[in-house]
C-alpha positions in Angstrom: -34.5 -23.3 77.2 -32.6 -25.4 74.5 -30.0 -26.4 76.8 -32.6 -28.1 79.1 -34.7 -29.5 76.4 -31.9 -30.8 74.2 -31.0 -33.8 76.3 -34.4 -35.2 76.0 -34.5 -34.6 72.2 -31.0 -35.6 71.4 -30.6 -38.5 73.7 -33.9 -40.2 73.0 -32.5 -43.5 72.1 -29.8 -43.7 74.9 -29.4 -42.0 78.2 -27.0 -39.3 79.3 -24.9 -39.4 82.5 -26.4 -37.5 85.5 -23.4 -35.0 85.5 -24.2 -34.0 81.9 -28.0 -33.5 82.7 -27.4 -31.4 85.8 -24.6 -29.3 83.8 -27.0 -28.6 81.0 -29.9 -27.7 83.5 -27.7 -25.4 85.6 -26.2 -23.8 82.5 -29.6 -23.3 80.9 -31.0 -21.7 84.0 -28.1 -19.4 84.4 -28.3 -18.4 80.7 -32.0 -17.9 80.9 -31.6 -15.6 84.0 -28.8 -13.6 82.4 -30.9 -13.2 79.3 -33.7 -11.9 81.3 -31.6 -9.5 83.2 -30.1 -8.1 80.0 -33.6 -7.7 78.6 -34.7 -5.7 81.7 -31.7 -3.5 81.6 -32.4 -2.8 77.9 -36.0 -2.0 78.5 -35.1 0.2 81.3 -32.5 2.2 79.4 -34.9 2.6 76.4 -37.5 4.0 78.7 -35.2 6.5 80.5 -33.8 7.8 77.3 -37.2 8.9 75.7 -37.4 12.6 75.3 -39.9 14.2 77.7 -42.7 16.2 76.0 
């Protein structure tokens, strides 16, 4: 999320070129999706390794 929000925070006094804005938005979205996927895999693994009672 920081990659998407950072441009508005850091460049409040001057504008950033459109290429940088799109690059940060795409990179932020990909990073967010990969993080969510990794979190889901981690939760799935911990659920399957619990001992059955």
